[in-house]
C-alpha positions in Angstrom: -42.2 -64.4 58.8 -45.1 -62.1 59.8 -45.6 -58.7 58.3 -47.7 -56.0 60.1 -49.0 -52.9 58.3 -49.5 -49.7 60.3 -51.5 -46.7 59.0 -49.5 -43.8 60.5 -50.5 -40.6 58.6 -53.1 -39.5 56.2 -52.4 -36.5 54.0 -54.3 -34.5 51.4 -57.0 -36.4 49.4 -55.0 -36.1 46.2 -51.8 -37.4 47.9 -52.3 -40.2 50.5 -49.1 -42.0 51.6 -49.3 -44.9 54.0 -46.0 -45.7 55.7 -45.4 -49.5 55.7 -43.1 -50.8 58.3 -42.4 -54.6 58.3 -40.8 -56.6 61.0 -39.2 -59.9 59.9 -39.5 -62.2 62.9 -37.0 -65.0 62.3 -35.2 -67.0 64.9 -31.6 -66.4 63.7 -32.2 -63.0 62.0 -31.6 -62.6 58.3 -29.4 -59.6 57.7 -30.6 -59.2 54.1 -34.3 -59.1 55.3 -33.5 -56.4 57.7 -31.6 -54.4 55.1 -34.4 -54.8 52.6 -37.2 -53.5 54.9 -35.0 -50.7 56.2 -34.4 -49.6 52.6 -38.2 -49.7 51.9 -38.8 -47.6 55.0 -36.3 -45.0 54.0 -37.6 -44.8 50.5 -41.1 -44.2 51.6 -40.3 -41.6 54.2 -38.3 -39.6 51.7 -40.9 -39.8 48.9 -41.9 -36.3 47.8 -45.3 -35.2 49.0 -47.5 -32.9 46.8 -48.1 -29.5 48.3 -46.4 -28.2 51.4 -46.4 -31.4 53.5 -49.1 -30.3 55.9 -50.1 -33.1 58.2 -53.8 -33.5 58.4 -55.9 -35.4 60.9 -57.9 -38.5 59.8 -61.0 -36.6 58.7 -62.9 -36.5 55.4 -62.8 -33.4 53.3 -65.9 -31.1 53.2 -67.9 -31.7 50.0 -67.7 -29.0 47.4 -71.5 -28.5 47.5 -71.3 -27.5 51.2 -68.3 -25.2 50.7 -70.2 -23.4 47.9 -73.1 -22.8 50.2 -70.8 -21.5 52.9 -68.8 -19.2 50.6 -72.0 -17.8 49.0 -73.6 -17.1 52.3 -70.5 -15.4 53.7 -70.5 -12.9 50.8 -74.1 -12.0 51.7 -73.7 -11.9 55.5 -70.5 -9.9 55.4 -72.6 -6.8 54.6 -76.0 -7.9 56.0 -75.7 -5.7 59.1 -75.5 -2.0 58.2 -75.4 -0.6 61.7 -75.7 -1.7 65.3 -75.4 -0.3 68.8 -74.6 -2.5 71.8 -73.6 -2.4 75.5 -70.2 -4.2 75.9 -68.9 -5.7 79.1 -65.3 -6.8 79.2 -63.5 -8.7 82.0 -59.9 -9.6 81.7 -57.3 -11.2 83.9 -53.6 -10.7 83.3 -51.2 -13.4 84.5 -47.4 -12.8 84.5 -45.7 -16.1 84.0 -42.3 -14.7 83.5 -40.8 -11.2 83.4 -37.5 -9.3 83.6 -36.4 -5.7 83.6 -36.7 -5.4 79.8 -40.5 -5.3 80.1 -40.2 -1.9 81.7 -38.8 -0.4 78.5 -41.3 -1.8 76.1 -43.4 1.1 74.7 -47.1 1.2 75.6 -46.7 -1.6 78.1 -48.5 -1.9 81.5 -46.5 -0.8 84.5 -46.6 -3.5 87.1 -46.3 -3.6 90.9 -43.3 -5.4 92.4 -44.2 -8.9 93.6 -47.7 -8.8 92.0 -48.3 -11.3 89.2 -52.1 -11.2 88.8 -54.3 -8.3 87.7 -57.9 -7.8 86.7 -59.5 -5.2 84.4 -63.2 -4.6 83.7 -65.0 -2.1 81.6 -68.5 -1.2 80.4 -68.8 0.5 77.0 -71.1 1.6 74.3 -70.2 0.0 71.0 -71.3 1.5 67.8 -70.7 -0.1 64.4 -71.4 1.5 61.0 -70.8 -0.2 57.7 -68.5 -0.7 55.9 -65.9 -0.9 58.8 -66.3 1.9 61.3 -66.2 1.0 65.0 -66.6 3.4 67.8 -66.3 2.5 71.5 -67.1 4.9 74.3 -66.1 3.7 77.8 -68.6 4.6 80.5 -67.2 2.7 83.5 -63.9 1.0 84.4 -62.6 -1.0 87.3 -59.0 -2.3 87.4 -56.1 -3.3 89.7 -53.4 -2.0 87.4 -51.5 0.8 89.0 -51.7 2.9 85.9 -51.2 3.0 82.2 -52.7 1.2 79.2 -51.2 -1.3 76.8 -51.9 -1.6 73.1 -50.8 -5.3 73.2 -54.0 -6.2 75.0 -56.3 -3.8 73.2 -59.5 -5.8 72.8 -61.0 -3.5 70.2 -59.1 -5.2 67.4 -60.7 -8.5 68.3 -64.1 -7.0 68.4 -63.6 -6.2 64.7 -63.6 -9.9 64.1 -66.2 -10.4 61.4 -65.7 -14.0 60.2 -67.9 -13.4 57.1 -65.7 -10.6 55.8 -62.8 -11.3 53.4 -60.4 -10.1 56.1 -60.8 -9.5 59.8 -59.1 -7.7 62.6 -58.3 -4.4 60.8 -57.4 -6.4 57.6 -54.7 -8.4 59.3 -56.2 -11.9 58.9 -57.6 -13.7 55.9 -61.0 -15.2 56.7 -61.3 -18.9 56.0 -65.0 -18.4 54.9 -64.0 -16.2 52.0 -63.8 -18.1 48.6 -60.8 -16.2 47.4 -58.9 -17.0 50.6 -59.9 -20.6 50.6 -56.9 -21.6 48.5 -54.8 -21.1 51.7 -56.8 -23.5 53.8 -57.8 -27.2 54.2 -61.4 -27.9 55.1 -62.2 -31.1 56.9 -65.6 -32.4 58.1 -65.1 -33.2 61.8 -68.7 -34.1 62.7 -72.4 -33.7 62.0 -75.0 -32.8 64.6 -78.7 -33.2 63.9 -80.9 -30.6 65.6 -84.4 -29.4 65.5 -83.6 -26.4 63.4 -81.5 -28.4 61.0 -78.1 -30.0 60.5 -75.1 -28.4 62.1 -71.7 -29.1 60.4 -68.5 -28.9 62.4 -65.7 -27.8 60.1 -62.0 -28.3 61.0 -60.0 -25.5 59.3 -56.3 -26.0 58.9 -54.0 -23.5 57.1 -51.9 -25.0 54.3 -48.8 -23.4 55.7 -47.8 -21.4 58.7 -48.5 -17.7 58.3 -49.5 -14.7 60.5 -52.3 -14.0 58.1 -54.1 -17.3 58.5 -56.2 -18.9 61.2 -56.6 -22.5 62.5 -59.5 -24.0 64.4 -63.1 -25.0 64.0 -66.5 -23.5 63.4 -70.0 -24.9 63.6 -72.3 -23.9 60.7 -76.0 -24.4 60.5 -77.3 -25.9 57.2 -80.6 -24.1 57.7 -79.3 -20.7 56.7 -75.5 -21.4 56.6 -74.7 -19.0 59.5 -72.0 -19.6 62.1 -73.3 -20.7 65.4 -69.9 -21.1 67.2 -66.3 -20.6 66.3 -63.0 -21.5 67.8 -59.8 -20.1 66.2 -56.2 -19.6 67.0 -53.7 -17.2 65.3 -50.6 -15.2 65.7 -49.7 -11.6 64.9 -46.6 -9.6 65.8 -45.5 -10.8 69.3 -49.0 -12.0 70.2 -50.6 -15.5 70.0 -54.4 -15.4 70.5 -57.2 -18.0 70.9 -60.7 -16.7 70.3 -64.0 -18.4 70.7 -67.4 -16.8 69.9 -71.0 -17.7 70.6 -73.2 -16.1 68.0 -76.7 -14.7 68.7 -79.7 -17.0 68.9 -82.4 -14.6 67.7 -83.3 -13.6 64.1 -81.7 -10.2 64.6 -78.5 -11.2 66.4 -77.6 -14.4 64.6 -75.1 -12.6 62.4 -73.3 -11.0 65.4 -71.5 -12.4 68.5 -73.2 -12.4 71.8 -70.3 -13.7 73.9 -66.6 -14.2 73.3 -63.6 -15.6 75.2 -60.2 -14.5 74.3 -56.7 -15.7 75.4 -53.8 -13.5 74.4 -50.2 -14.5 75.1 -47.3 -12.1 74.8 -43.8 -13.5 74.5 -40.7 -11.2 74.1 -37.1 -11.7 75.4 -38.0 -14.2 78.1 -41.1 -12.2 79.1 -44.3 -14.3 79.1 -47.7 -12.5 79.8 -51.2 -14.0 79.3 -54.5 -12.1 79.3 -57.8 -14.0 79.5 -60.8 -11.9 78.4 -64.5 -12.5 78.6 -66.8 -10.3 76.5 -70.6 -10.0 76.7 -72.7 -7.9 74.3 -76.3 -6.7 74.7 -77.6 -5.2 71.4 -79.8 -2.2 71.7 -80.4 -1.6 68.0 -79.6 -3.4 64.8 -80.2 -2.0 61.3 -80.0 -4.3 58.3 -79.4 -3.4 54.6 -82.3 -3.4 52.3 -82.7 -6.1 49.7 -81.9 -3.9 46.7 -79.3 -1.8 48.6 -75.8 -1.9 47.2 -73.1 -2.0 50.0 -70.6 -0.4 47.7 -72.7 2.8 47.8 -73.0 3.1 51.5 -70.2 5.6 51.4 -72.2 7.7 49.0 -70.9 10.3 46.5 -73.5 12.7 47.9 -71.7 15.7 49.4 -73.9 15.6 52.5 -72.9 12.0 53.3 -69.1 12.6 53.4 -69.7 13.6 57.0 -69.4 10.4 59.1 -69.8 12.1 62.5 -72.7 9.8 63.4 -70.3 6.9 63.2 -67.4 8.5 65.0 -67.5 9.9 68.5 -65.1 10.5 71.3 -63.6 7.2 72.5 -63.5 8.0 76.2 -64.8 11.0 78.2 -62.5 10.9 81.2 -64.4 13.6 83.0 -67.5 11.3 83.2 -65.7 7.9 83.5 -66.7 5.9 86.5 -63.7 4.4 88.5 -65.3 3.6 91.8 -65.2 -0.1 92.6 -68.4 -0.1 94.7 -70.3 1.8 92.0 -69.1 -0.6 89.3 -70.2 -3.6 91.4 -73.8 -2.4 91.2 -73.8 -2.3 87.4 -71.7 -5.3 86.6 -73.8 -7.7 84.4 -71.9 -10.9 85.2 -70.8 -11.8 88.7 -67.2 -12.2 89.7 -65.7 -15.5 90.8 -64.1 -15.9 94.2 -60.6 -15.7 92.6 -61.5 -12.5 90.8 -63.0 -10.9 93.8 -59.9 -11.7 95.8 -57.8 -9.7 93.3 -59.8 -6.6 94.1 -59.5 -7.2 97.8 -55.8 -7.6 97.6 -55.5 -4.5 95.5 -57.4 -2.4 98.1 -55.2 -3.8 100.9 -52.1 -2.7 99.0 -53.5 0.8 98.6 -53.9 1.3 102.4 -50.9 2.9 104.1 -49.8 1.2 107.3 -48.0 2.7 110.2 -44.8 1.0 109.1 -44.8 2.9 105.8 -44.5 6.2 107.6 -41.1 5.3 109.0 -38.4 5.1 106.3 -34.8 4.4 106.8 -32.4 7.0 105.3 -30.6 5.3 102.4 -26.8 5.0 102.5 -24.5 6.9 100.1 -23.8 3.7 98.2 -27.6 3.0 97.6 -28.0 6.6 96.5 -25.3 6.2 93.9 -27.0 2.9 92.7 -30.3 4.8 92.4 -28.7 7.6 90.4 -27.0 5.1 88.0 -30.3 3.3 87.6 -32.1 6.6 86.8 -29.4 7.5 84.2 -29.9 4.1 82.6 -33.6 4.5 82.5 -33.2 7.9 80.9 -31.3 6.3 78.1 -33.7 3.5 77.2 -37.1 4.7 78.6 -39.8 6.7 76.9 -41.5 9.6 78.6 -45.0 10.9 78.5 -45.9 13.7 80.9 -49.5 14.9 80.8 -50.2 18.1 82.7 -53.7 19.4 82.3 -52.8 23.1 82.5 -49.5 22.9 80.6 -50.0 20.2 78.0 -48.6 16.8 77.0 -44.8 16.3 76.7 -43.5 13.0 75.2 -40.0 11.8 74.4 -38.8 8.6 72.8 -35.8 6.8 74.4 -32.3 8.2 73.7 -31.1 4.7 72.9 -33.8 3.3 70.7 -33.2 1.0 67.7 -36.5 2.2 66.2 -34.8 5.5 65.4 -31.8 3.9 63.6 -31.8 2.9 60.0 -29.3 1.7 57.4 -29.4 2.2 53.6 -26.9 1.7 50.9 -27.1 5.3 49.9 -27.1 7.1 53.3 -25.4 4.5 55.5 -26.3 4.6 59.2 -28.4 7.4 60.6 -30.1 8.2 63.9 -33.0 10.4 64.8 -34.5 11.6 68.1 -37.6 13.7 68.6 -39.6 15.3 71.4 -43.2 16.2 71.2 -45.3 18.9 73.0 -49.1 19.0 72.5 -51.7 21.2 74.1 -55.3 20.6 73.2 -57.7 23.4 74.3 -61.4 22.9 75.1 -62.5 24.7 72.0 -60.6 22.2 69.8 -57.6 24.5 69.2 -54.3 22.8 69.2 -50.7 23.8 69.9 -47.9 21.3 68.8 -44.1 21.6 69.0 -41.8 18.9 67.7 -38.1 19.4 68.1 -35.9 16.8 66.4 -32.2 16.1 66.2 -30.3 13.6 64.1 -26.9 12.5 63.0 -25.7 10.7 59.8 -22.7 8.6 60.7 -21.6 8.0 57.1 -21.7 11.6 56.1 -20.8 12.9 59.5 -23.5 15.5 59.5 -25.6 16.8 62.4 -29.2 17.9 61.8 -31.6 19.9 64.0 -35.2 20.8 63.3 -38.1 22.4 65.0 -41.7 22.1 63.8 -44.5 24.2 65.3 -48.2 24.2 64.6 -51.1 26.3 66.0 -54.5 25.2 64.9 -56.8 28.2 65.5 -59.7 27.0 63.4 -60.1 23.2 63.8 -63.3 23.1 61.8 -61.5 24.3 58.7 -58.0 23.0 59.5 -57.0 26.6 59.8 -53.4 26.6 61.2 -50.2 28.5 61.3 -47.0 26.5 60.7 -43.4 27.2 61.5 -40.4 25.0 60.6 -36.8 25.8 61.1 -33.6 23.8 60.9 -30.6 22.9 58.8 -31.1 21.0 55.6 -29.0 18.8 53.4 -25.8 20.2 51.9 -26.4 21.4 48.4 -24.5 22.8 45.4 -25.6 25.8 43.3 -27.1 25.9 39.8 -23.8 27.0 38.4 -22.9 23.3 38.3 -25.8 22.7 35.9 -24.1 24.3 33.0 -21.1 22.0 33.5 -23.4 19.0 33.6 -25.2 20.0 30.4 -21.8 20.4 28.7 -20.8 16.8 29.4 -21.9 14.0 27.0 -23.8 11.1 28.4 -21.0 8.7 27.6 -18.4 10.6 29.6 -20.6 11.9 32.4 -19.3 11.5 36.0 -19.7 13.5 39.2 -16.2 12.6 40.3 -14.5 14.9 37.9 -16.6 18.0 38.8 -15.9 20.6 41.4 -19.0 20.5 43.5 -18.9 23.5 45.9 -21.3 22.4 48.7 -23.2 24.9 50.8 -24.6 24.4 54.3 -28.3 25.3 54.6 -30.3 26.9 57.4 -33.9 27.5 56.6 -37.1 29.0 58.0 -40.6 28.3 56.7 -43.6 30.2 57.9 -47.0 29.2 56.4 -50.8 29.4 56.8 -53.1 26.5 56.0 -56.9 26.6 55.5 -59.4 24.2 54.0 -61.5 26.1 51.5 -64.1 23.4 50.9 -64.1 19.7 51.9 -60.9 18.1 50.5 -59.4 21.3 49.0 -56.7 22.9 51.1 -54.8 26.2 50.4 -51.3 26.6 51.8 -49.5 29.9 51.6 -46.2 30.8 53.1 -42.7 32.1 52.9 -39.5 30.1 52.5 -36.2 31.6 53.6 -32.7 30.0 53.3 -29.3 31.1 54.5 -26.6 29.2 52.7 -22.8 29.5 53.1 -20.0 27.5 51.5 -18.7 24.5 53.4 -15.1 25.2 52.3 -14.7 29.0 52.3 -11.2 28.9 50.6 -10.0 31.6 48.1 -10.2 29.0 45.3 -13.9 28.5 46.0 -14.5 32.3 46.3 -13.2 32.7 42.8 -15.9 30.5 41.4 -18.9 31.4 43.6 -19.9 33.7 46.4 -19.4 32.2 49.8 -22.9 33.2 51.0 -26.3 33.2 49.4 -29.7 34.0 50.8 -33.2 33.5 49.4 -36.7 34.8 50.2 -39.5 33.1 48.4 -43.3 33.3 48.8 -44.9 29.9 48.3 -48.3 28.6 47.3 -49.5 25.0 47.6 -52.9 23.6 46.6 -53.8 20.1 47.7 -57.0 18.5 46.6 -58.5 15.1 47.5 -61.9 14.6 45.9 -64.7 13.0 47.9 -62.9 13.2 51.3 -64.7 11.5 54.1 -64.5 13.1 57.6 -66.0 13.2 61.0 -66.4 16.0 63.6 -64.9 15.4 67.1 -66.3 18.4 68.9 -65.1 21.4 66.9 -62.3 19.4 65.2 -62.7 18.1 61.7 -60.8 14.9 61.2 -60.3 13.5 57.6 -60.7 9.8 57.2 -59.8 9.2 53.6 -61.0 9.0 50.0 -61.3 6.5 47.1 -59.6 9.1 44.9 -56.0 10.2 44.6 -54.6 13.3 46.2 -53.4 16.0 43.8 -50.8 18.6 44.8 -49.5 21.7 43.0 -46.6 23.5 44.7 -45.3 26.9 43.5 -42.4 29.0 44.9 -40.9 32.2 43.6 -37.7 33.8 44.8 -37.7 37.6 44.9 -35.1 40.2 45.7 -35.8 41.7 49.1 -33.0 43.5 51.1 -30.1 41.2 51.2 -31.9 38.2 49.6 -30.4 37.9 46.2 -31.7 34.6 44.7 -34.3 34.9 42.0 -36.1 31.8 40.6 -39.4 30.0 40.1 -40.1 26.4 41.1 -43.2 24.4 40.0 -44.0 20.9 41.3 -47.0 18.7 40.9 -47.8 15.2 42.1 -50.6 12.6 42.5 -50.6 9.7 44.9 -53.0 7.0 46.1 -53.2 3.7 47.9 -55.6 1.2 46.4 -56.8 -2.0 48.1 -57.0 -4.5 45.3 -58.5 -7.4 47.3 -58.2 -8.7 50.9 -54.7 -7.8 52.1 -53.3 -6.9 48.7 -52.6 -3.2 48.1 -51.0 -1.0 45.4 -49.6 2.4 46.2 -48.4 4.8 43.5 -46.8 8.2 43.4 -46.2 10.2 40.2 -45.0 13.7 39.9 -42.7 16.2 38.3 -41.1 19.6 38.7 -39.0 22.3 37.0 -37.3 25.6 37.6 -37.8 28.6 35.5 -36.6 32.2 35.5 -33.0 30.9 35.2 -31.2 34.2 34.6 -29.8 34.3 38.1 -27.9 31.8 40.3 -30.2 29.7 42.5 -30.3 26.3 44.2 -32.1 23.3 42.7 -33.9 22.3 45.9 -37.1 20.4 45.2 -39.7 19.6 47.9 -41.2 16.4 46.5 -38.0 15.0 45.1 -35.4 15.3 47.8 -32.8 13.2 49.5 -33.5 12.2 53.2 -30.5 11.5 55.3 -32.4 10.7 58.5 -34.7 7.8 59.4 -38.2 8.5 58.3 -39.9 5.2 59.0 -40.4 2.5 56.4 -43.8 3.6 55.2 -42.8 7.3 55.1 -40.1 7.1 52.4 -39.6 3.5 51.2 -42.2 3.7 48.5 -41.7 7.3 47.4 -38.0 7.6 47.0 -35.1 6.0 45.0 -33.0 4.0 47.4 -30.0 3.5 45.1 -29.9 6.9 43.4 -26.8 8.9 44.1 -27.7 11.9 46.3 -26.0 14.3 43.9 -28.6 13.6 41.3 -31.4 15.3 43.3 -30.0 18.8 42.6 -28.6 18.1 39.1 -31.4 19.0 36.8 -33.8 21.9 36.2 -36.6 19.5 35.6 -37.6 15.9 36.5 -40.5 13.5 36.1 -40.8 10.4 38.3 -43.1 7.5 39.2 -43.0 5.1 42.0 -45.2 2.0 42.7 -45.3 -0.5 45.6 -47.3 -3.7 45.6 -47.8 -5.3 49.0 -49.2 -8.8 49.7 -48.8 -11.4 52.4 -48.0 -14.2 49.9 -45.7 -13.7 46.9 -42.3 -15.3 46.4 -42.1 -17.0 49.7 -45.4 -18.8 49.2 -43.9 -22.4 49.3 -41.6 -21.7 52.2 -44.0 -22.2 55.1 -41.4 -21.7 57.9 -40.5 -18.2 56.6 -44.2 -17.2 56.3 -44.6 -17.8 60.0 -42.3 -14.9 60.6 -42.8 -12.7 57.6 -46.0 -10.6 57.5 -45.7 -8.7 54.2 -43.9 -9.1 50.9 -43.4 -6.0 48.7 -42.4 -5.3 45.1 -41.0 -1.8 44.4 -40.6 -0.1 41.0 -39.5 3.4 40.2 -38.7 5.4 37.1 -37.0 8.8 36.8 -36.6 11.0 33.7 -34.0 13.8 33.8 -30.9 14.8 31.8 -28.2 12.1 31.6 -30.7 9.6 33.2 -33.3 8.8 30.5 -34.5 6.8 32.1 -33.3 5.7 35.5 -35.1 2.5 36.7 -35.1 1.0 40.2 -36.6 -2.3 41.2 -36.8 -3.8 44.7 -38.1 -6.6 46.8 -38.8 -6.3 50.5 -40.2 -8.1 53.4 -41.9 -6.8 56.5 -41.9 -8.5 59.9 -42.9 -7.5 63.4 -39.2 -6.9 64.2 -37.8 -5.1 61.1 -38.4 -4.3 57.5 -35.8 -5.2 54.9 -35.5 -4.5 51.2 -33.0 -5.2 48.3 -32.9 -2.7 45.4 -31.2 -2.7 42.0 -30.5 0.5 40.1 -30.5 0.7 36.3 -29.2 3.6 34.3 -30.1 3.7 30.6 -30.5 0.0 30.4 -27.4 -1.0 32.4 -27.5 -2.2 36.0 -25.2 0.1 38.0 -25.8 -0.6 41.7 -27.2 -3.0 44.1 -28.0 -2.2 47.8 -30.3 -2.7 50.7 -32.3 -0.8 53.3 -33.0 -1.9 56.8 -35.2 -0.3 59.5 -36.4 -1.5 62.9 -40.1 -1.6 63.2 -40.6 -3.4 66.5 -43.4 -1.6 68.5 -43.5 1.0 65.8 -46.9 0.1 64.3 
């Protein structure tokens, strides 16, 4: 009997399993021998492997001494370059491998010509980088064979923000393998060693410990002379895109921290549509500024009032009035020559643009074909988005009428739908006119909502604007019910036994907004409500009046300390701050003509989003409010503590509201105090489940607390996940130490980010 040993796989250095398969070569065949060796084989193949079972190639691990040098150098080089300017040349080819009609209805997608599967796109730009993470790109010239439109799926700017030394890259989407904190998510293997004149170059093979959209896989070549990257080759996936990027770093002393050339392959797959974009980028640096030896990168965004203005780092992305589109003119300034295949794409494009004699003779379509065209147009109207840009009139946009992005489900509100239209007119002086009509319907409550928001920015430097908002709000009951609620003991409290006389609400808000100093905004206005009883029966009329009106001047002060901003022409655009935003909101109802409600409302809040490290963030919102001057009947209608019956988007309301709280509680108290917190991270509970991490992008923990009569306190805990298709969360409500409700919330997020 001969036994052969075969080394099949080699795993992590701490756990090395060698599968042994033995063949017993006997003339008559011993059944017991076969059963014995099959049993050994099955036992070894089912032996538990430490870790996640990631299969690694047969390479030795990188010594810890080398990794320490690499991680230490990465922390220094991540902030080595303070500012640079460069000329950027991009050349991309789009290949359509497979497509269907669905691709026409994908928002922000290219519009393709029938029968054409290859396109080319070139651009020359000025790229300006300012630390810590501000990129500005101004396009000077462009040549393309696309018939029109742009696509955010192939926006190269996100990949230009690929700083491998930083803790996270690509707008904080990917964890860099060269960061020490992120190294726990990667395996590092030493692929080869190259001896050169300037020193040893190590080729590192980097493999993620599990599949995730926040991790990269590939190789990088690192010089032991100064521990800089000389070349990198990485693959990754995010949303519906798979990408493969290679970068050649600069060779000079000034450019060795920056890429000089990159190649990028982007593949888009969605519902049997397969598109591939191959990009080549070339950068010529015209100026590089490094940080001083004793300069602290944390203080680059200084607390000095004069340095809150970041206008030198931000400029207009593209001046369409000076943009060069002529193909012949672009050929004279093109830094890299075209290949024969690329040149043929331009020639074919120009031939398609020429109108032949046969195009002037068109056959009159039959009645049947006209009906088919009409049906097709009606179908497109239901599932297509519209964006009409008229230079003299303005920009009109409309989302599709049948759009899953505008539909949401929650345990409290059920299924709801929202549709909105947008009109924008930007004047040369920076003044802006915006109108946003919205309609919505809540299928569970069978309520229809309509709303119109209008804004005219007359002083863009100071955010001076006039606002108007009109529509119908949530159904509400009056403050008369509050006395009944206070009379009930906590042990016997129940909304079901109360007579809640609901009123329909029609409102009109007119306000004026002005920024007094940087970060401090004063908002003054008037809030008017017309409310009438839903059921105007004689029994209801005996308890309350059937109609109530209100007229209330309103004052709102919003302050964000140390607000960073930049000027885009005459327009001041706020970027953000490291401090929270504080809000005080005051409203007083007065008697004017037929307006009878008299009350005072105070609300205050503070909110902030803090980046803990890498891709981990904490967002909190605390606030409270109360009504005074309670001698007259009024409606407890808070602004910062309100029930939303229509889809608002996951990030708009998921972290600042209570998902399981009964909607009747929002108007049940003359005072409240609340706090909400959301913790978001790419790796939390699903850390060991690698197959799920390849689909899930974010995990979130929610916590909320509410203090008000009969709810002291109300607690709500939740867990949610975010994917490129949808966001989903599960929530538990707890009243005074007892779990009372469990529910979920679901929103479509595809193409919504």
